[in-house]
N, C-alpha and C positions, 0 to 999 in steps of 0.2 A: 523230469517231466511232471507237471502238475497232475495229480491223480484223476481229476475229473476231465482232463483234456485228452483228446484222441488224435493222434498224428496220422493223417492219410495223404501225405505228400512226399512219399519216398522217391518219386521221380525227380523231385527238386533237389533233395539231399537226404543222406542217411546218417545215422549215428556211427561213430567209429567203433568197429568191433573190438571187444576187449582183447582178443588175441592179436589184433593188429596193433593196438596201442602198446601192448606188452613188447612186441617186436621192435617198435619205434623207440621206446624210452632210452635204451642205452646210448643212442646216437645223439641225444641232447647233452649228456653230461659225461660220458665215458669215452666214446669214440667220436671225437668232435673235430678231427683234423680236416683240412681242405684236401679233397682227393687229387688235386693237381700238385700238391707238395710232395717232395721226394723223400722226406724223412718218415720215421716209423708211424707217426700219427696220420700222415697223409696216406701212407700205404694201407693202413687199416681201413680208412674211409674208402679208398679206391677198391679194396676187396669187397666191401659191403655194396658199393655201387655196381660192380660187375656181377656179383652174386644176384643182386636184384634184377639186373638186366637179363641174366640167364633164366630166372624164374618167370619173368614176363614173357620172354621168348618161348619158353616151354608151354606157358598157358595159352599163347596165341598160335602155337605150332609154327614158329618162325625161326630164323637164324638169330643168334645173339646180336650180331653186328647190325641187324635190321631194326633195332629198337632205339629210339631217341627219346629222352625224357624232357618234358616241357613243364610249364606251370599249371596247365589245365587242359581240358578237352577243347576249349575255344582256341587256345594258342596252337594246339595240334592241328586243328582245322585250318587256321590261318597259315601256318607253315606249309601245310600240304598244298593248299590252293595257290598261294602266292609263289611258293618255291617251285612247284611244277610249271605254273603258268610262265614265270620268267624264264625258266630253263628251256621250255618248249619254244618260246618266242625267239630266244637267243640262238638255239641250235637249228630250228626248223622253220621259223617264221610263223608258227601256228598261233592263232589268236582266238579260236572259238572255244567257249566254255559251255558245256552242257550240264545243267543241274535240274533237279526236280523243283517244282514250286512249293514243296512242303518241307524244305530243309530248315534246320535250325538257323537262327540268325547268325551264328558263327560262320556258317557257310554262305548264307544268302547275302548278308551285308558285305562279306569279303568279296564275293563275286561282283556285286554292284560296284564296289570300290575299284576293282580291277577294270571294269568297263568304263566307269566314269573318269577315272584319273590316269589310266595306263593304256587305254586304247584297245582293250580286249572286247570281243563280241560275245555277249551273254545271250544264250538261248535256253528256253525251258522245255523240259520233257513233259508230256502229258501224264496225268494221273487219273485213275478211275474214281468211282464214288467212294472207295475206301481209302484213297490216298496212296494206292500202289502204283508203281511204275511197271509197265509191260516191257519185258526184255525186247520184244519185237520193235517197240517204239525206240528203244536205244539203238538197235541195229540200223533202223532206217534213218535215224538222226545223225549218226556219225558220218562225217564226210571229210574230204581233204581239208586240212587246216584245223582239225579238232585237237585242241591241246589237252583237254581233260574232261572226264565224265565224273560227276559226283552225285551219288544217290544215298540218302540216309538209310542206315541198316534197319532201324526200328524208330518210328516217329515218336518224338517226345510228347507231342500234344494229343495224338489220337491212338498211339500204341501199335499202329500197323507195321508188320514186318515185311520188308521188301524181298523179292527173289534175288538176293545179292549174288549167289553163286552163278546163276544164269546170266546176269548182267556182266559179271566178271569174266565169264567165258567169252562173251561177245567182244568185250573190250580187248581181251587178250588176243583174240583172232585178228582184230583190226589194229593191233599195236598202238592202242590209245591208253594212257594211264587212267586207272580207275581208283577213285577215292571214296571211302564210305565213312560217315560219322557213326561210330559204334558206341557212343557215349552211354546211351540207354541200353543197348543190346548186350554189352559185355557183362552187365550185372545179372542177366537172366537167361542168356542163350549160350550154348557151347560155341566158342570161338575157334576158328581154324582158317588162317589166311590162305593156306594152300588149297583147301577144299573150296573156299569162296573165290579164289583167284583174284583177290584184291591186290592193288599195288601200294595203297596207303590206307591206314586205318587209325582213327583217332579214338582215344579212350580217356576218361577222367575218373580219378579214384573215389571221389565223394559220392558217386552213384552206387558203388558196391561196398559200402561200409569202410572206406578208407578216408584219409584226411582230405580236406579241401586244399586247393592250391598246388596240386600236382597232377600231371597227366603224362601221356606217352603217345608217340606217333610211330606206328610201324611203317617202314619204308622199304619196299622190296628191293633187294640187291639189283643194281643195274638201272634203277629209276633215277632219271636226271632230276635234281632238285637243287635250287640255289638257296643258300642261307639268307634269311631275312633279318637276322639279329647279329650284328657285328660285335667284335670284341675278341675274346680268347678263342682257343681251338677246342673247347669242350664239346662233347657229344659229336665226335668225328668232324668237327668244324661246322656242324649244321645248326647248333644252338648255343651261342656264346653265353657265358655266365656260370658261376660256381654252382655245381649241382647241389640240390637240397637233399642231403643224404637221409635224414630221418624220414622225410616224406616219401622219398623214393622207396625206402625199405617198407614203409606203410602201404604204398601202392602195390608193390610186388606181393606182399603177404595177403592183402585184401583181394587181389585178382586171383591169386592161387586158391584161396578159399572159395571164392565165387565160382570158379570153374570146377573145382573139386566137388563142391556141394550143389552144382547146378540142378541136377535131377531132383535131389531131395528138396531143395528150396521151391522149385517150380511145382512139384507134386503137392506141396502144402498150400501154395498160393492160388493155383488155378481154381480149386473148388470155392475158395473164398471170393475170388474175382467173379466167378460165374454166379454165385449166390447174390452178390451185390448187383450185378447187371440185371439179372432176372427180377430182383426185387424193385429196382428203380423203374424198369419198363412196365412192370405190373401196377405199381402204386402211384406213379406220377403221370397225370394226363399231359398230352402234348409233349412227350419226351421221346428222344431217339438216341440210340447208340451211335457214336461216331467212331470211325475206324473199322477195320475188318472184324467180322464177328468171331472168327476163329484164329486167323493168322495174325495174332496180336501178342504183345508181351504178357507173360503170365501174371503179372501183378497190376495190370493197367486196365482201368475202366474209365471211359470218357463219354460224356453225354452233351446233347444240346437240348435246351428247353425253349420252346417258342414263347416269345414275348417276355423274356427275362433279361434283366441287366445282370450280367455275370459278376460284376464287381460287387453289386449289392448282395447277391446271393452269398458270395464269399464272406462278406462282413457278417451277415446273419448266421452263417455256419460257424464262424469264429466266435461270435458271441454265445453260441450254443455249445462251444467247446470242441469243434471239429476243425482241424487244419487241412484244407484242400487247396486246390489252385484252379484258376480259370484257364481256358485255352489261351486267352490273351495275357494271362499271368499278370494282371494289372494290380498294382499295389497302391498307386496314388491316382486320384482322379476317377474318370469314368472310362469304360472300355471301348475300344474300337472293335469293329467286326474282325473276327479272327481271320487272318490271311489264309490259314490252312483250311478252315471250314469253308471259306469262300472258294478256295481252289477245288474242293470236292463237290461244289455245286449248291451249297446251302445259301438261302437268302439271308438278308440282314436280320429279319425277324427271328431267325434261328441262330445265326452265327454270333449274335451278341450274347447269347445265353449259354455259353459253354462251361462245362465243369469237368475237371480232371480229378479222379480219385485213384490214388496209387497206394498199393499195399506193401508191407515189408515184414521183417522178422518179428516185429512187435504186434502185428495185427492178429486179432482173435475173432472167432465167430460172434462172440458177444458184442464186440465193437461194431461189426457189420450190422448186427440187428439193431443196435442203438442208433446207428446212423440212419437206417431205413425208417425207424420210428419218427425221426425228426425231419428228414429231408422233404417229404411231401408238403408239410405245412409251411416250411420255409420257402419252397418254390412258389407256392400260391401267394405268400406274403410278398415275395419279390416281384410278382406280377402286378401288384398294386402300385409299385414304384415306377414312375416314368423313366424310360430309357433316354439317356442323353448320349452325345457322341463327340464330346470334347474332353480334353484333359491330358495330363502328363502320364505317360506309361512307363512301367518298368517291367522288362521281360526276364523270365528265368527259363531254364530248361524244363 
């Protein structure tokens, strides 16, 4: 990393931990067999595969056979929604999908596709001003024909943590499968699928200092799920394709470290996060915190600035040496109003000017102070640039 640049976008991706890289390296050049092969080399790869599955299961407090490896968190979400929806329709004729309006696009766009192209009925749960789902809302919304409930564990854009265990309990009582996207949460919160009573949970390694291109899906034993990727019988017949052993090993080690060090990491990040939030709200006029003030990810600060083009602010920050992201995560063109900020009741004048600042292992108090010195002037400069509402968008987590 360039010495004068400061990375504050850890929710988008993280560097691979040196300990994770060390665990991965032998599986590129020494233990390189196909785990489906019966010979010695294949057996060695299969041992690594199943050892990794055991580590992930222990980290999530699940059974070993309940872990399926995928290519990323997005694929895990896709497999969960499509797999359960198709199985529920086939077995029970259930067609109703209940999701929150603040889901990541991996869930939101998949649900829309199921509605548009496969005849499912998509309904949205209400959220409050912080983007939280009320468990009572879930209880009242579940009716006959509900195939699946999906509520994000911790929001990627505004950092709000949902009462997943309470929602899971309600879904369990009503015998409705419950899925949660825990891609952001697994990096910073203690995971326990039994405590949270979830039936399906998606994670992705590059959010917790593992490699990109690998994820996992927890599927509770007894949950009906149809495979959506045909081919071989890998991953208990649920996800065809040769397993990516080096990356699976990396995911397992990164998740093990994240869960083992969760208290230590959070204890360091929360004071930095709060210092950042307090400074922005005190120093920048017409600024507001988005997401829950306390029930939020320990590394996550997100804001809305009235009358600001979020994309222009990102460009100004990047020119000043700070890597952040917008709620719209716009890379090319000009931003649209954030769907999530609109869902929590912000007007267009506010929802166009979102900023997400996420901290990680490389973040220091000095970096926070340097950011606070620069941000107020850049926000005021961005306010002099007219806001437009067209352009091509690229979304990230």
